[in-house]
C-alpha positions, 0 to 999 in steps of 0.5 A: 123254581117256577113259583119264584120266577116271572118267566121260565124259558124251557130249552128243548124240542117242540116235539119233546113231551118232557120239554112240553111238560116242563113248560106246562108245570111252570105255567101251572105254578104261575110263571109265563113259560116258553119253550125254545129250541135255542137262544135265537127264538127268545122274544125280548118282550118276554122278559121286559119287566121281569125280575126273575127269569128261570131257565130249565131244559128238557132231558135231551137238550144239549148244554151248549143250547142252555148256555146260549139261552143264558148268554142271550138273557145276559145280552138282554140285561140280566144282571145275575145268573145263579145255578140252582141244584136240582134233586139228586136222582138215583134211578137205575134201569135194569136190562129186560129179562130177555137180554140177561144171560144165565151166567 
């Protein structure tokens, strides 16, 4: 997403390594990227003149915070909101051997 955007806003905690990594990747891909805890932290100057603004979120960011960010962007003049499908993941985490009982 980042190469297609002028700005990427990552919703997540400042102390989240996952969220910080998303911001870093977006910057390395050429977008101005910002990490916010919520919509109230968005500086309107970030999106002035931007044609495309991407929004993504850290793994533990609640959906309502992401919706708040998209609502704020709409209030700042965003005309269209398109949801992109991410890669489908099939990761499974097994229990540690010490927790598996002999059945």
